[in-house]
Residue, then its C-alpha position, 0 to 999 in steps of 0.5 A: m478676410k471674408i465675411f458673408w452677411c446672409i439676409p432674409e428675402t424681406l429684409f434684403n429687398s427692403k433696401e437699395p444696393s446703396g443701402h446694403k453698401k452703407d451697412r457693409m461699411a458700418l460693419e467693417n468700421e466696427i470690426r476692422k480693428y479685430y481682423g485688419s482688412v476684411e471683405i464683406e459680401t451681402v447675400g439675400q436668401k429666400n425661405q430664411d427667417k434668420i440674419e446669419i453672419y459667417v466670419m470665415g477667418k480668425p481675429k488678429y488676437e485671441g480673447f475678443q470673441d465677446e467684443i466682436q459679437k457685441a460689435i456685430t450685433a450693434v451694427v445689425a440692430q442699427c441697420y435693421g432695428e432693435p428687433a433684428r437682434q432676435l433674428l441674428q446668428i453669428k458664426l465666428n471662424y467658420g472657415a475652420f469648419n467649412p473652408n469652401f463655404v459660399p452661400k447661395n444668393d437667390c434674391s435681387v434688388n430692383n431686378q438686379k442681382i447683387c451677389s458679389i457686391s462686397r465693396n472690395n469685389n465690386m471695385k476689382k478691375k481688370e487690365n489686359g484680361k488680368d486682375n489689376e496688380y494693386n487695387y488703389e480703391k481697395l487699399s484706401y479702405n485701410y485708412q479711415a477718417v475720424e471726427p476731429r477732437f479739437s476746435f479753434e476755441q481750444v487752440i491758442l495761436p499768434q494772430k499772424t499764424l491764425e490769419q494765415v490758416e484762416e486765409a488758406i482754408g477760405i479757398l473752399a468757401v469762395e471756390s464757386k466764385v473764384f474758380d467758376e465765376w471768375g474762371l480760374r478753373s481753366i488754369i487751376p482745375e482743383a481748389t486745393s490748399a496744401l499747408s506746411f505746419y512747421g515749428p518746435p514740438g508741442t506748439g499746436k500743429t496737430m490741434t490746429a489741423e483738427a480744428i480746421a477739420h472741425k471748422l469745415g465740418k469735415k472729418i480728419l484723416r491722420a497718417t504718418y510716414a510709417d503708414i506709407e512706407s513699406k518693406f515691399h519694393g514699389e508699394g510706397p507710391k501705391m500707399v500715397k495714392a491710396i491715402f489721398r483716395a481715402a481722403e477724397r472718399d471720406d471728404a476729409v482733411l488730410f493730415l500727414d504728420e512727421s512729413d519731413s521724411l516724406l517730403s525730404k530731398r529726392l535722391t540724386n545718386v540712385s543706384d539701387g531699387s530702394a532709392q528708386a522706390i523713395n523717389s517714385m513715392r515722392s513723385q507720386l506725392l507731387i502728382s496726388l497734390e496736383s489732383f487732390k481737391g480739398i485741404v492737405i496739411f503737412a507737419t514737421n519739426l524739421v522743415v529744413n529737410y523739405d525738398k524745394a519742389f514741395l515747399s513751392r507748392l505749400i503754404n508755409v505756416e510757422f508755429t512758434n513757442p507761445t508768449a507769456t500772454e498766449r501761455k496764460k490763455i493755454w493755462q486757462n483752457h486747461l483749467k477754467t472751462d465749462k468742461i473742466h472741473v479741476p478743484l483749484a485752491a484759492d492761491v492758484d495764479v495762472g498769470f504767475l505760472a505763465e510768466q514764470y515758466e516758459l512752457c509750450g502748449r503740450e508741456i502745459k497740458n502735461v504739467v496740469k495732468n501731473a499736478c492733478v495726479s499728484a494731488a489726487l495720489k496724496k488724497r487731497e481734494i484740491v490742487s494748489q499753486q505749489d502742485f503746478i509749480t513743482a510740476s512745471i519745474k520738473a517739466i523744464d528740468e526734463r526738457t533740459r536733460v533731454n536736450s543735453a543728453k549725449d549719444q549713449t552709443k558712443v561709450g568713449d565720448n561719454a566716459s568720465s574724465e577719470e576713466k579716460k585718464e586711467r585708459l591713457k595711463e594704461a596705454i603709456q605703460r604698455k608702450i613703456d613695457s614694450g620699449g616703444l616709448s623709450a625708443k621714440l624718446g631716444k633712450 
């Protein structure tokens, strides 16, 4: 979807091309959630005193016009100062009125025309006189890194696990010495750490990935197999390459969750295009891992499904359910910190809760939430020990029921014993009525 950003000559010439590029990136980050993929072109115009933004297409959903206008206005004010709000004119869905609209660019920066310097157009390359079939650079802007939400102060891990993680990410701190001064770059071109976090759900894999990004002072780019797979044949490898490119562009820690589908064993009996596409995607992942500079983290609950070719390239870190000592620290992190102000009754004993209830970190978080909500709904001003006990018992009961649940699609296997008896009786009676059973008994 095309957007033209028309700027008066004085403002246009006040910035270098790199400044215009940053402005476009800021605008895209704000409105991409409304439009999906967008292409923004900066246009300088003489004899103009307004900042005009023409949004040519419709948003994905109706009813967000006010939010879109506010988002665009905020970006313009950020780029050109608060007074620019008074100069701004926004025209939404302009393509419905003038589908062939293309504004004239008659300004220049440093004597260089930047009439088609939109991020997407500028990246377009040609091969053999034809446009490249798929532009990885352009596709990479579908993935954006974000600020990490957690730090290591919030993550409770066994000491062995913590040491493994710290050693793995330490490669960036000693890169210059090890790879340049000691010469390892001649055999290992890039300083890369690829980690595999595996273990039961709720044991802190995602939080640890975000804490790593926080410690390194980087953003984190989160993706899952669903972000990579495509219904279109052959696009999987391109998605893989684009995600790694996005992480490089944003200098971000790359976190690939639910990666057992992505790193599972490659198919040996390849008989159709879909199987070939899956193998191509996994091969591209191996190539991208070899050339990526930075930290890549894979997370899974099913490490047994991994291809050995991937496992040999990863630092494998096991996440286990917390011990009673670790559970106590997790309870404290959810109830007694500077940022958390849960009004606790005098009888609340996190040591007892940690010893009595074998909950993982995610379950403790949910128990705290449920106990607080329950107390608030009952119009009470404090949360008691009984609230946490009740919520803990419910959490364990829910886990037990889920783990023992049967496949509801198999009606016969889930039928009650009485139903099975009745069906057996009916089958025998039908045999007797037809004479088949008597014949078999020799009567």
